[in-house]
N, C-alpha and C positions, 0 to 999 in steps of 0.2 A: 503493501500500500504506500502511496506517496503522500508524504506530509508536505507537498508543496503545491500551490495553485496560483496560475496566473489567469487574469481576465483582462480585455481590452476593448476599447472602441475608438472610433473615429467622431469627434465632436465639429459640429458646424459652426465654429468660433476660433478667432485667433488664439494663439498660444497665451498671449499676455492675460487674456480675460480667464481663460481656463485656469492658468497657473494662479492667478489672484484668488480664485475660488478654492482651489486645492491646497494652496499654500497656507491660507488663514486657519486650516484644520479646525474650522468650527462645524462643520458638516451641515451647514444650514440647508443644502441642497437634498439633504437625504431624509424623506419622511419618518423613517423609522428612529430618527434622532430627535429627542424632545429639547434638549439644550446640552451646550459645552460652556465649561468653566475653565480658564487657562489660568495658571499661576503667574506666566512673564510672556515675554515677546513669543509670538507664534514661531518665529525663525530661530530661537535660541536653543542651540543643541545642549539637551540634560532637563529643558523646560517638561512640564507635565500638565495635562487638562485631564479633568473628569468629564466623560460624555455619559449622559443619562439618556436612556433609550425609553421609548414609548412603554415598554412592559415592565418598566421598573428597574431594569438592569443599570449598574453604574460600573463602567470600567475607566480606570486611569490608564492613559497612555504617555509614554516617555519618547519625546523626540532624540533619536539618536544619530541621525545623520541629516542634514538640510543643505542642498547645493543649488545655488542660481545658476551655476555653470549648466549642470544638467536638467534644471527645473524638476528635481527630485526630492523626496523626503522618505525617511523610514522612521518608523515609531514601532514601540513594543508595548504590550499589555503588560502592566506592573501590578495591577490589582483588578479584581472582578468582584462584584457582589450581584448575583450569587456566584460562586467560583466557576471557574472554567475547567473543562476536563482534560486539560494539558498543561505541562511544565512552562513553556513559553510559546510566544509567538512574536513573529517581526512582519510588518507589513510595509512594503514601499510602494509609492505612487510617484509614477514619472510621466511629465508632459512633454511631448515631442512636437514641433511645428511640422505640419506637412506642406512643403513648400509649393507643389504644384497648384494648390487651391487656399492657401492660408487657414487651412483646417488645424485641428490638433489630434494627436494619436495620444490616448491615455492608457498607460499599462499599471495595473495594481497587482501586485504579487504578494503572496502570503507564505512564510515558511514556519512550519511547527516543528516543535521538538518531537523526537521520535515517538512519544507517547500519544501524539496527535491521533485522534480516531478518524476513520472515513467519514463518519457522520459530521464531525467538527469541520473537515475539510470540504464536504459539499455544503454544509451550512454557509461556509464563508464565500464558497462560490457563488451560490445563488444570491447572497446578499450583495456581492460586489458587483454582480450583473445587474442587480435593482438599482444600486447606489450610481452606477455609472450610467445608467438610463436616464435617472433622474437629475443628475449633474448635466447631461446633454440637454435634456429639456429645460432645465433651468437657464441655460446659456445661449441656446440656438435662436436666432432671431425669426 
């Protein structure tokens, strides 16, 4: 079983607009997220944010990599209430310009520790697909 999942899409919006929405890390585009509370700047490596989901789940994410050169960020889950079924997970979102038509390619990758179940990876897959579709809908003209 793979503990790695990548989902992607092309969004009909320029890179700058897509990166602004992604790099804010407030997930305002995603209907599953009720609120986000950040402790410091969204681009400060080591900063954390509490993400509250509509079902009452609260997860704390810590930013572990942020790149303006690659338009990418990586965060890890450091706490979850209720607890998750795996020891660790790292998620990377990267935005790339599609030069042929000034759209954006967005890729969201998740890597779970070896104890990550197939159910957790599949849940992540479908939630990323939903989030990417909602991101696209929120940004496309």
